[in-house]
PDB file of N, CA, C and O in Angstrom:
ATOM      1  N   MET A   1     -25.332  39.203 -70.970  1.00  0.00           N
ATOM      2  CA  MET A   1     -25.579  39.577 -72.811  1.00  0.00           C
ATOM      3  C   MET A   1     -25.669  40.923 -73.008  1.00  0.00           C
ATOM      4  O   MET A   1     -25.623  41.143 -74.218  1.00  0.00           O
ATOM      5  N   SER A   2     -25.755  41.713 -72.504  1.00  0.00           N
ATOM      6  CA  SER A   2     -26.263  42.976 -72.872  1.00  0.00           C
ATOM      7  C   SER A   2     -24.539  43.399 -72.979  1.00  0.00           C
ATOM      8  O   SER A   2     -24.164  43.845 -74.063  1.00  0.00           O
ATOM      9  N   ALA A   3     -23.633  43.272 -71.984  1.00  0.00           N
ATOM     10  CA  ALA A   3     -22.065  43.689 -72.087  1.00  0.00           C
ATOM     11  C   ALA A   3     -21.122  43.193 -73.385  1.00  0.00           C
ATOM     12  O   ALA A   3     -20.069  43.683 -73.793  1.00  0.00           O
ATOM     13  N   ARG A   4     -22.059  41.773 -74.003  1.00  0.00           N
ATOM     14  CA  ARG A   4     -20.960  41.530 -74.827  1.00  0.00           C
ATOM     15  C   ARG A   4     -21.547  41.791 -76.234  1.00  0.00           C
ATOM     16  O   ARG A   4     -20.959  41.480 -77.270  1.00  0.00           O
ATOM     17  N   ARG A   5     -23.005  42.509 -76.169  1.00  0.00           N
ATOM     18  CA  ARG A   5     -23.470  43.610 -77.785  1.00  0.00           C
ATOM     19  C   ARG A   5     -22.947  44.501 -77.712  1.00  0.00           C
ATOM     20  O   ARG A   5     -22.692  45.025 -78.797  1.00  0.00           O
ATOM     21  N   GLN A   6     -22.384  45.352 -76.245  1.00  0.00           N
ATOM     22  CA  GLN A   6     -22.124  46.265 -76.231  1.00  0.00           C
ATOM     23  C   GLN A   6     -20.079  46.381 -76.428  1.00  0.00           C
ATOM     24  O   GLN A   6     -19.469  47.380 -76.808  1.00  0.00           O
ATOM     25  N   THR A   7     -19.638  45.411 -76.140  1.00  0.00           N
ATOM     26  CA  THR A   7     -18.159  45.453 -76.534  1.00  0.00           C
ATOM     27  C   THR A   7     -17.950  44.571 -77.370  1.00  0.00           C
ATOM     28  O   THR A   7     -16.760  44.601 -77.685  1.00  0.00           O
ATOM     29  N   GLY A   8     -18.546  43.730 -77.939  1.00  0.00           N
ATOM     30  CA  GLY A   8     -18.589  42.538 -79.007  1.00  0.00           C
ATOM     31  C   GLY A   8     -17.439  41.960 -78.514  1.00  0.00           C
ATOM     32  O   GLY A   8     -16.678  42.474 -77.694  1.00  0.00           O
ATOM     33  N   GLY A   9     -17.303  40.615 -79.158  1.00  0.00           N
ATOM     34  CA  GLY A   9     -16.397  39.381 -77.953  1.00  0.00           C
ATOM     35  C   GLY A   9     -17.305  38.148 -78.371  1.00  0.00           C
ATOM     36  O   GLY A   9     -18.334  38.102 -79.045  1.00  0.00           O
ATOM     37  N   SER A  10     -16.594  37.211 -77.762  1.00  0.00           N
ATOM     38  CA  SER A  10     -16.750  35.532 -78.034  1.00  0.00           C
ATOM     39  C   SER A  10     -18.131  35.359 -76.645  1.00  0.00           C
ATOM     40  O   SER A  10     -18.220  35.979 -75.585  1.00  0.00           O
ATOM     41  N   ARG A  11     -18.839  34.513 -77.093  1.00  0.00           N
ATOM     42  CA  ARG A  11     -19.829  34.286 -75.814  1.00  0.00           C
ATOM     43  C   ARG A  11     -18.840  33.730 -74.607  1.00  0.00           C
ATOM     44  O   ARG A  11     -19.043  33.951 -73.413  1.00  0.00           O
ATOM     45  N   TYR A  12     -17.821  33.028 -75.098  1.00  0.00           N
ATOM     46  CA  TYR A  12     -17.184  32.369 -74.221  1.00  0.00           C
ATOM     47  C   TYR A  12     -16.253  33.032 -73.252  1.00  0.00           C
ATOM     48  O   TYR A  12     -15.563  32.454 -72.411  1.00  0.00           O
ATOM     49  N   LEU A  13     -16.328  34.425 -73.496  1.00  0.00           N
ATOM     50  CA  LEU A  13     -15.333  35.341 -72.689  1.00  0.00           C
ATOM     51  C   LEU A  13     -16.529  35.656 -71.643  1.00  0.00           C
ATOM     52  O   LEU A  13     -16.043  35.544 -70.517  1.00  0.00           O
ATOM     53  N   TYR A  14     -18.179  36.076 -71.548  1.00  0.00           N
ATOM     54  CA  TYR A  14     -19.301  36.110 -71.172  1.00  0.00           C
ATOM     55  C   TYR A  14     -19.885  35.308 -70.648  1.00  0.00           C
ATOM     56  O   TYR A  14     -20.302  35.637 -69.537  1.00  0.00           O
ATOM     57  N   ASP A  15     -20.051  34.610 -70.883  1.00  0.00           N
ATOM     58  CA  ASP A  15     -20.900  33.174 -70.107  1.00  0.00           C
ATOM     59  C   ASP A  15     -20.624  32.915 -68.705  1.00  0.00           C
ATOM     60  O   ASP A  15     -21.548  32.940 -67.892  1.00  0.00           O
ATOM     61  N   SER A  16     -19.499  32.683 -68.377  1.00  0.00           N
ATOM     62  CA  SER A  16     -19.357  32.286 -67.509  1.00  0.00           C
ATOM     63  C   SER A  16     -19.600  33.514 -65.939  1.00  0.00           C
ATOM     64  O   SER A  16     -20.102  33.422 -64.819  1.00  0.00           O
ATOM     65  N   PHE A  17     -19.145  34.203 -66.467  1.00  0.00           N
ATOM     66  CA  PHE A  17     -19.916  35.968 -65.793  1.00  0.00           C
ATOM     67  C   PHE A  17     -21.712  35.986 -65.719  1.00  0.00           C
ATOM     68  O   PHE A  17     -22.347  36.575 -64.844  1.00  0.00           O
ATOM     69  N   GLU A  18     -22.143  35.418 -66.536  1.00  0.00           N
ATOM     70  CA  GLU A  18     -23.711  35.372 -66.845  1.00  0.00           C
ATOM     71  C   GLU A  18     -24.037  34.672 -66.079  1.00  0.00           C
ATOM     72  O   GLU A  18     -25.040  34.989 -65.439  1.00  0.00           O
ATOM     73  N   ALA A  19     -23.327  33.336 -65.758  1.00  0.00           N
ATOM     74  CA  ALA A  19     -23.847  31.989 -65.239  1.00  0.00           C
ATOM     75  C   ALA A  19     -23.438  32.681 -63.777  1.00  0.00           C
ATOM     76  O   ALA A  19     -24.485  32.838 -63.149  1.00  0.00           O
ATOM     77  N   ALA A  20     -22.439  33.090 -63.110  1.00  0.00           N
ATOM     78  CA  ALA A  20     -22.473  33.475 -61.976  1.00  0.00           C
ATOM     79  C   ALA A  20     -22.886  34.660 -61.702  1.00  0.00           C
ATOM     80  O   ALA A  20     -22.320  34.988 -60.659  1.00  0.00           O
ATOM     81  N   GLN A  21     -23.744  35.711 -62.159  1.00  0.00           N
ATOM     82  CA  GLN A  21     -23.989  36.419 -61.672  1.00  0.00           C
ATOM     83  C   GLN A  21     -25.476  35.839 -61.497  1.00  0.00           C
ATOM     84  O   GLN A  21     -25.967  36.032 -60.385  1.00  0.00           O
ATOM     85  N   ALA A  22     -26.349  35.081 -62.541  1.00  0.00           N
ATOM     86  CA  ALA A  22     -27.521  34.125 -61.980  1.00  0.00           C
ATOM     87  C   ALA A  22     -27.512  33.261 -60.916  1.00  0.00           C
ATOM     88  O   ALA A  22     -28.530  32.995 -60.276  1.00  0.00           O
ATOM     89  N   ARG A  23     -26.210  32.715 -60.641  1.00  0.00           N
ATOM     90  CA  ARG A  23     -25.813  32.079 -59.602  1.00  0.00           C
ATOM     91  C   ARG A  23     -26.220  33.118 -58.243  1.00  0.00           C
ATOM     92  O   ARG A  23     -27.051  32.701 -57.437  1.00  0.00           O
ATOM     93  N   ILE A  24     -25.729  34.170 -58.094  1.00  0.00           N
ATOM     94  CA  ILE A  24     -26.142  35.242 -57.442  1.00  0.00           C
ATOM     95  C   ILE A  24     -27.258  35.756 -56.943  1.00  0.00           C
ATOM     96  O   ILE A  24     -27.674  35.898 -55.794  1.00  0.00           O
ATOM     97  N   ASP A  25     -27.667  36.006 -57.976  1.00  0.00           N
ATOM     98  CA  ASP A  25     -29.270  36.511 -57.970  1.00  0.00           C
ATOM     99  C   ASP A  25     -30.179  35.225 -57.045  1.00  0.00           C
ATOM    100  O   ASP A  25     -30.840  35.389 -56.019  1.00  0.00           O
ATOM    101  N   ALA A  26     -29.972  34.131 -57.701  1.00  0.00           N
ATOM    102  CA  ALA A  26     -30.522  32.785 -57.311  1.00  0.00           C
ATOM    103  C   ALA A  26     -30.362  32.778 -55.518  1.00  0.00           C
ATOM    104  O   ALA A  26     -31.191  32.332 -54.725  1.00  0.00           O
ATOM    105  N   GLN A  27     -29.334  33.272 -55.271  1.00  0.00           N
ATOM    106  CA  GLN A  27     -28.908  32.806 -53.409  1.00  0.00           C
ATOM    107  C   GLN A  27     -28.931  33.941 -53.137  1.00  0.00           C
ATOM    108  O   GLN A  27     -28.517  34.043 -51.982  1.00  0.00           O
ATOM    109  N   GLU A  28     -29.240  35.111 -53.634  1.00  0.00           N
ATOM    110  CA  GLU A  28     -29.905  36.415 -52.820  1.00  0.00           C
ATOM    111  C   GLU A  28     -31.507  36.120 -52.972  1.00  0.00           C
ATOM    112  O   GLU A  28     -32.256  36.762 -52.235  1.00  0.00           O
ATOM    113  N   ARG A  29     -32.030  35.248 -53.826  1.00  0.00           N
ATOM    114  CA  ARG A  29     -33.656  35.377 -53.744  1.00  0.00           C
ATOM    115  C   ARG A  29     -33.662  34.365 -52.189  1.00  0.00           C
ATOM    116  O   ARG A  29     -34.243  34.771 -51.183  1.00  0.00           O
ATOM    117  N   VAL A  30     -33.163  33.468 -52.221  1.00  0.00           N
ATOM    118  CA  VAL A  30     -32.689  32.536 -51.137  1.00  0.00           C
ATOM    119  C   VAL A  30     -32.901  32.640 -50.244  1.00  0.00           C
ATOM    120  O   VAL A  30     -33.642  31.923 -49.572  1.00  0.00           O
ATOM    121  N   PHE A  31     -32.096  33.933 -49.800  1.00  0.00           N
ATOM    122  CA  PHE A  31     -31.804  34.199 -48.734  1.00  0.00           C
ATOM    123  C   PHE A  31     -32.812  35.360 -48.297  1.00  0.00           C
ATOM    124  O   PHE A  31     -33.058  35.619 -47.119  1.00  0.00           O
ATOM    125  N   GLU A  32     -33.347  36.006 -49.359  1.00  0.00           N
ATOM    126  CA  GLU A  32     -34.389  36.912 -49.035  1.00  0.00           C
ATOM    127  C   GLU A  32     -35.892  35.944 -48.500  1.00  0.00           C
ATOM    128  O   GLU A  32     -36.700  36.577 -47.820  1.00  0.00           O
ATOM    129  N   VAL A  33     -36.175  34.660 -48.774  1.00  0.00           N
ATOM    130  CA  VAL A  33     -37.295  33.817 -48.596  1.00  0.00           C
ATOM    131  C   VAL A  33     -36.611  33.429 -47.363  1.00  0.00           C
ATOM    132  O   VAL A  33     -37.285  33.647 -46.356  1.00  0.00           O
ATOM    133  N   ARG A  34     -35.803  33.068 -47.224  1.00  0.00           N
ATOM    134  CA  ARG A  34     -35.362  32.557 -45.527  1.00  0.00           C
ATOM    135  C   ARG A  34     -35.316  33.767 -44.859  1.00  0.00           C
ATOM    136  O   ARG A  34     -35.866  33.789 -43.758  1.00  0.00           O
ATOM    137  N   LYS A  35     -34.840  34.682 -45.223  1.00  0.00           N
ATOM    138  CA  LYS A  35     -35.373  35.418 -44.008  1.00  0.00           C
ATOM    139  C   LYS A  35     -36.789  36.134 -43.434  1.00  0.00           C
ATOM    140  O   LYS A  35     -36.979  36.715 -42.366  1.00  0.00           O
ATOM    141  N   GLU A  36     -37.682  35.875 -44.522  1.00  0.00           N
ATOM    142  CA  GLU A  36     -39.267  36.075 -44.510  1.00  0.00           C
ATOM    143  C   GLU A  36     -39.603  35.512 -43.433  1.00  0.00           C
ATOM    144  O   GLU A  36     -40.142  36.005 -42.442  1.00  0.00           O
ATOM    145  N   VAL A  37     -39.180  34.151 -43.696  1.00  0.00           N
ATOM    146  CA  VAL A  37     -39.695  33.155 -42.907  1.00  0.00           C
ATOM    147  C   VAL A  37     -39.127  32.796 -41.478  1.00  0.00           C
ATOM    148  O   VAL A  37     -39.706  32.298 -40.512  1.00  0.00           O
ATOM    149  N   LEU A  38     -37.797  33.208 -41.642  1.00  0.00           N
ATOM    150  CA  LEU A  38     -37.155  33.365 -40.001  1.00  0.00           C
ATOM    151  C   LEU A  38     -37.891  34.971 -39.204  1.00  0.00           C
ATOM    152  O   LEU A  38     -37.710  34.946 -37.987  1.00  0.00           O
ATOM    153  N   GLU A  39     -38.484  35.997 -39.591  1.00  0.00           N
ATOM    154  CA  GLU A  39     -39.109  36.677 -39.354  1.00  0.00           C
ATOM    155  C   GLU A  39     -40.468  36.189 -38.647  1.00  0.00           C
ATOM    156  O   GLU A  39     -40.873  36.385 -37.501  1.00  0.00           O
ATOM    157  N   PHE A  40     -40.993  35.534 -39.647  1.00  0.00           N
ATOM    158  CA  PHE A  40     -42.663  34.815 -39.626  1.00  0.00           C
ATOM    159  C   PHE A  40     -42.157  34.033 -38.545  1.00  0.00           C
ATOM    160  O   PHE A  40     -42.957  34.135 -37.616  1.00  0.00           O
ATOM    161  N   ARG A  41     -41.034  33.175 -38.188  1.00  0.00           N
ATOM    162  CA  ARG A  41     -41.026  32.312 -36.908  1.00  0.00           C
ATOM    163  C   ARG A  41     -40.834  32.950 -35.658  1.00  0.00           C
ATOM    164  O   ARG A  41     -41.300  32.362 -34.682  1.00  0.00           O
ATOM    165  N   MET A  42     -40.251  34.023 -35.476  1.00  0.00           N
ATOM    166  CA  MET A  42     -39.420  34.894 -34.935  1.00  0.00           C
ATOM    167  C   MET A  42     -40.776  35.683 -34.190  1.00  0.00           C
ATOM    168  O   MET A  42     -40.911  35.635 -32.967  1.00  0.00           O
ATOM    169  N   THR A  43     -41.510  36.228 -34.852  1.00  0.00           N
ATOM    170  CA  THR A  43     -43.263  37.169 -35.241  1.00  0.00           C
ATOM    171  C   THR A  43     -43.920  35.378 -33.553  1.00  0.00           C
ATOM    172  O   THR A  43     -43.790  35.328 -32.330  1.00  0.00           O
ATOM    173  N   ARG A  44     -44.399  34.606 -34.373  1.00  0.00           N
ATOM    174  CA  ARG A  44     -44.879  33.408 -33.608  1.00  0.00           C
ATOM    175  C   ARG A  44     -43.988  33.058 -32.423  1.00  0.00           C
ATOM    176  O   ARG A  44     -44.650  32.822 -31.413  1.00  0.00           O
ATOM    177  N   LEU A  45     -42.799  32.968 -32.282  1.00  0.00           N
ATOM    178  CA  LEU A  45     -42.245  32.756 -30.784  1.00  0.00           C
ATOM    179  C   LEU A  45     -42.374  34.324 -29.977  1.00  0.00           C
ATOM    180  O   LEU A  45     -42.374  34.272 -28.747  1.00  0.00           O
ATOM    181  N   GLU A  46     -42.444  35.223 -30.403  1.00  0.00           N
ATOM    182  CA  GLU A  46     -42.522  36.450 -29.318  1.00  0.00           C
ATOM    183  C   GLU A  46     -43.759  36.020 -28.968  1.00  0.00           C
ATOM    184  O   GLU A  46     -43.808  36.028 -27.738  1.00  0.00           O
ATOM    185  N   THR A  47     -45.170  35.507 -29.610  1.00  0.00           N
ATOM    186  CA  THR A  47     -46.490  35.893 -29.383  1.00  0.00           C
ATOM    187  C   THR A  47     -46.575  34.620 -28.819  1.00  0.00           C
ATOM    188  O   THR A  47     -47.675  34.572 -28.269  1.00  0.00           O
ATOM    189  N   ALA A  48     -45.878  33.376 -28.642  1.00  0.00           N
ATOM    190  CA  ALA A  48     -45.757  32.384 -27.815  1.00  0.00           C
ATOM    191  C   ALA A  48     -45.365  32.770 -26.322  1.00  0.00           C
ATOM    192  O   ALA A  48     -46.012  32.525 -25.303  1.00  0.00           O
ATOM    193  N   VAL A  49     -43.950  33.541 -26.457  1.00  0.00           N
ATOM    194  CA  VAL A  49     -43.630  33.747 -25.126  1.00  0.00           C
ATOM    195  C   VAL A  49     -44.658  34.876 -24.089  1.00  0.00           C
ATOM    196  O   VAL A  49     -44.818  34.788 -22.872  1.00  0.00           O
ATOM    197  N   GLU A  50     -45.148  35.733 -24.869  1.00  0.00           N
ATOM    198  CA  GLU A  50     -45.539  37.019 -24.363  1.00  0.00           C
ATOM    199  C   GLU A  50     -47.451  35.817 -23.315  1.00  0.00           C
ATOM    200  O   GLU A  50     -48.001  35.898 -22.216  1.00  0.00           O
ATOM    201  N   ARG A  51     -47.661  34.938 -24.595  1.00  0.00           N
ATOM    202  CA  ARG A  51     -48.907  34.475 -23.941  1.00  0.00           C
ATOM    203  C   ARG A  51     -48.325  33.460 -22.577  1.00  0.00           C
ATOM    204  O   ARG A  51     -49.024  33.130 -21.619  1.00  0.00           O
ATOM    205  N   LEU A  52     -47.074  33.136 -22.762  1.00  0.00           N
ATOM    206  CA  LEU A  52     -46.358  32.100 -21.388  1.00  0.00           C
ATOM    207  C   LEU A  52     -46.057  33.153 -20.239  1.00  0.00           C
ATOM    208  O   LEU A  52     -45.722  32.727 -19.134  1.00  0.00           O
ATOM    209  N   GLU A  53     -46.140  34.183 -20.411  1.00  0.00           N
ATOM    210  CA  GLU A  53     -45.362  35.126 -19.479  1.00  0.00           C
ATOM    211  C   GLU A  53     -46.760  35.297 -18.851  1.00  0.00           C
ATOM    212  O   GLU A  53     -47.011  35.115 -17.659  1.00  0.00           O
ATOM    213  N   ARG A  54     -47.668  35.684 -19.837  1.00  0.00           N
ATOM    214  CA  ARG A  54     -49.144  36.176 -18.957  1.00  0.00           C
ATOM    215  C   ARG A  54     -49.790  35.335 -17.847  1.00  0.00           C
ATOM    216  O   ARG A  54     -50.411  35.648 -16.831  1.00  0.00           O
ATOM    217  N   ARG A  55     -49.261  33.597 -18.647  1.00  0.00           N
ATOM    218  CA  ARG A  55     -49.858  32.397 -18.092  1.00  0.00           C
ATOM    219  C   ARG A  55     -49.068  32.431 -16.548  1.00  0.00           C
ATOM    220  O   ARG A  55     -49.670  32.088 -15.530  1.00  0.00           O
ATOM    221  N   LEU A  56     -47.515  32.934 -16.533  1.00  0.00           N
ATOM    222  CA  LEU A  56     -46.756  32.807 -15.103  1.00  0.00           C
ATOM    223  C   LEU A  56     -47.605  33.696 -14.543  1.00  0.00           C
ATOM    224  O   LEU A  56     -48.552  33.226 -13.912  1.00  0.00           O
ATOM    225  N   TRP A  57     -47.452  35.286 -14.651  1.00  0.00           N
ATOM    226  CA  TRP A  57     -47.929  36.212 -14.016  1.00  0.00           C
ATOM    227  C   TRP A  57     -49.094  35.337 -13.029  1.00  0.00           C
ATOM    228  O   TRP A  57     -49.102  35.230 -11.803  1.00  0.00           O
ATOM    229  N   LEU A  58     -50.038  34.777 -14.021  1.00  0.00           N
ATOM    230  CA  LEU A  58     -51.904  34.937 -13.394  1.00  0.00           C
ATOM    231  C   LEU A  58     -51.562  33.590 -12.344  1.00  0.00           C
ATOM    232  O   LEU A  58     -52.301  33.319 -11.397  1.00  0.00           O
ATOM    233  N   ALA A  59     -50.139  32.685 -12.726  1.00  0.00           N
ATOM    234  CA  ALA A  59     -49.832  31.671 -11.558  1.00  0.00           C
ATOM    235  C   ALA A  59     -48.861  32.090 -10.009  1.00  0.00           C
ATOM    236  O   ALA A  59     -48.801  31.648  -8.861  1.00  0.00           O
ATOM    237  N   VAL A  60     -48.288  33.048 -10.700  1.00  0.00           N
ATOM    238  CA  VAL A  60     -47.826  33.812  -9.214  1.00  0.00           C
ATOM    239  C   VAL A  60     -49.270  34.823  -8.576  1.00  0.00           C
ATOM    240  O   VAL A  60     -49.637  35.016  -7.417  1.00  0.00           O
ATOM    241  N   TYR A  61     -49.673  35.177  -9.523  1.00  0.00           N
ATOM    242  CA  TYR A  61     -51.335  35.687  -8.274  1.00  0.00           C
ATOM    243  C   TYR A  61     -51.994  34.712  -7.674  1.00  0.00           C
ATOM    244  O   TYR A  61     -52.425  34.581  -6.528  1.00  0.00           O
ATOM    245  N   ALA A  62     -52.009  34.044  -8.620  1.00  0.00           N
ATOM    246  CA  ALA A  62     -52.896  32.878  -7.481  1.00  0.00           C
ATOM    247  C   ALA A  62     -52.013  32.356  -6.473  1.00  0.00           C
ATOM    248  O   ALA A  62     -52.488  32.319  -5.337  1.00  0.00           O
ATOM    249  N   VAL A  63     -51.065  32.025  -6.599  1.00  0.00           N
ATOM    250  CA  VAL A  63     -50.447  31.563  -5.413  1.00  0.00           C
ATOM    251  C   VAL A  63     -50.290  32.970  -4.013  1.00  0.00           C
ATOM    252  O   VAL A  63     -50.386  32.951  -2.786  1.00  0.00           O
ATOM    253  N   ALA A  64     -50.062  33.851  -4.855  1.00  0.00           N
ATOM    254  CA  ALA A  64     -50.072  34.939  -3.725  1.00  0.00           C
ATOM    255  C   ALA A  64     -51.477  35.321  -3.153  1.00  0.00           C
ATOM    256  O   ALA A  64     -51.658  35.810  -2.038  1.00  0.00           O
ATOM    257  N   ALA A  65     -52.425  35.035  -4.053  1.00  0.00           N
ATOM    258  CA  ALA A  65     -53.856  35.255  -3.681  1.00  0.00           C
ATOM    259  C   ALA A  65     -54.215  33.813  -2.488  1.00  0.00           C
ATOM    260  O   ALA A  65     -54.603  34.054  -1.345  1.00  0.00           O
ATOM    261  N   GLY A  66     -54.030  32.534  -2.937  1.00  0.00           N
ATOM    262  CA  GLY A  66     -53.960  31.828  -1.869  1.00  0.00           C
ATOM    263  C   GLY A  66     -52.989  31.428  -0.480  1.00  0.00           C
ATOM    264  O   GLY A  66     -53.228  30.514   0.309  1.00  0.00           O
ATOM    265  N   VAL A  67     -52.099  32.169  -0.442  1.00  0.00           N
ATOM    266  CA  VAL A  67     -51.293  32.493   0.601  1.00  0.00           C
ATOM    267  C   VAL A  67     -52.153  33.523   1.516  1.00  0.00           C
ATOM    268  O   VAL A  67     -52.364  33.512   2.728  1.00  0.00           O
ATOM    269  N   LEU A  68     -52.454  34.167   0.782  1.00  0.00           N
ATOM    270  CA  LEU A  68     -53.103  35.322   1.280  1.00  0.00           C
ATOM    271  C   LEU A  68     -54.474  35.277   2.080  1.00  0.00           C
ATOM    272  O   LEU A  68     -54.907  35.979   2.994  1.00  0.00           O
ATOM    273  N   LEU A  69     -54.945  34.292   1.458  1.00  0.00           N
ATOM    274  CA  LEU A  69     -56.105  33.421   2.074  1.00  0.00           C
ATOM    275  C   LEU A  69     -56.170  32.692   3.156  1.00  0.00           C
ATOM    276  O   LEU A  69     -57.024  32.588   4.036  1.00  0.00           O
ATOM    277  N   HIS A  70     -55.322  32.283   3.005  1.00  0.00           N
ATOM    278  CA  HIS A  70     -54.503  31.149   4.019  1.00  0.00           C
ATOM    279  C   HIS A  70     -54.494  31.864   5.374  1.00  0.00           C
ATOM    280  O   HIS A  70     -55.363  31.760   6.240  1.00  0.00           O
ATOM    281  N   GLY A  71     -53.394  32.598   5.426  1.00  0.00           N
ATOM    282  CA  GLY A  71     -53.353  33.747   6.389  1.00  0.00           C
ATOM    283  C   GLY A  71     -54.297  34.752   6.880  1.00  0.00           C
ATOM    284  O   GLY A  71     -54.051  35.547   7.788  1.00  0.00           O
ATOM    285  N   ALA A  72     -55.609  34.653   6.095  1.00  0.00           N
ATOM    286  CA  ALA A  72     -56.674  35.361   6.505  1.00  0.00           C
ATOM    287  C   ALA A  72     -57.483  34.653   7.400  1.00  0.00           C
ATOM    288  O   ALA A  72     -58.144  35.113   8.331  1.00  0.00           O
ATOM    289  N   LEU A  73     -57.355  33.331   6.983  1.00  0.00           N
ATOM    290  CA  LEU A  73     -57.847  32.399   7.273  1.00  0.00           C
ATOM    291  C   LEU A  73     -57.330  31.595   8.748  1.00  0.00           C
ATOM    292  O   LEU A  73     -58.223  31.089   9.429  1.00  0.00           O
ATOM    293  N   ALA A  74     -56.493  31.531   9.027  1.00  0.00           N
ATOM    294  CA  ALA A  74     -55.625  31.165  10.021  1.00  0.00           C
ATOM    295  C   ALA A  74     -55.435  32.290  11.179  1.00  0.00           C
ATOM    296  O   ALA A  74     -55.215  31.964  12.345  1.00  0.00           O
ATOM    297  N   LEU A  75     -55.542  33.693  10.741  1.00  0.00           N
ATOM    298  CA  LEU A  75     -55.834  34.462  11.548  1.00  0.00           C
ATOM    299  C   LEU A  75     -57.128  34.657  12.003  1.00  0.00           C
ATOM    300  O   LEU A  75     -57.262  34.967  13.187  1.00  0.00           O
ATOM    301  N   LEU A  76     -58.517  34.486  11.008  1.00  0.00           N
ATOM    302  CA  LEU A  76     -59.780  34.274  12.086  1.00  0.00           C
ATOM    303  C   LEU A  76     -59.998  33.359  12.573  1.00  0.00           C
ATOM    304  O   LEU A  76     -61.052  33.470  13.198  1.00  0.00           O
ATOM    305  N   ALA A  77     -59.330  31.890  12.710  1.00  0.00           N
ATOM    306  CA  ALA A  77     -59.192  31.033  13.445  1.00  0.00           C
ATOM    307  C   ALA A  77     -58.411  31.392  14.790  1.00  0.00           C
ATOM    308  O   ALA A  77     -58.741  30.825  15.832  1.00  0.00           O
ATOM    309  N   ALA A  78     -57.366  32.340  14.775  1.00  0.00           N
ATOM    310  CA  ALA A  78     -56.936  32.019  16.046  1.00  0.00           C
ATOM    311  C   ALA A  78     -57.853  33.407  16.647  1.00  0.00           C
ATOM    312  O   ALA A  78     -57.853  33.581  17.866  1.00  0.00           O
ATOM    313  N   THR A  79     -58.405  34.098  16.009  1.00  0.00           N
ATOM    314  CA  THR A  79     -58.839  35.509  17.122  1.00  0.00           C
ATOM    315  C   THR A  79     -60.555  34.144  17.729  1.00  0.00           C
ATOM    316  O   THR A  79     -60.978  34.325  18.871  1.00  0.00           O
ATOM    317  N   GLN A  80     -61.092  33.267  17.054  1.00  0.00           N
ATOM    318  CA  GLN A  80     -62.489  33.002  17.494  1.00  0.00           C
ATOM    319  C   GLN A  80     -61.995  32.064  18.566  1.00  0.00           C
ATOM    320  O   GLN A  80     -62.796  31.499  19.310  1.00  0.00           O
TER     321      GLN A  80
END
């Protein structure tokens, strides 16, 4: 509306531009909200992947400890 007041003229000349700008503004707000939600989900996914990685490493260390223990017990049985 400010453009119409400065230059004068019919409201029919500027209403379509104002509606288009309102749609653009609404679309920008929607994109911002979607971006925030996407960042939130990405953060949650990153923490879940980190937890999974810790669990996998714990499993690897447990298997390695089991193999070493089995080898040590076999070594002890062979020496007796």
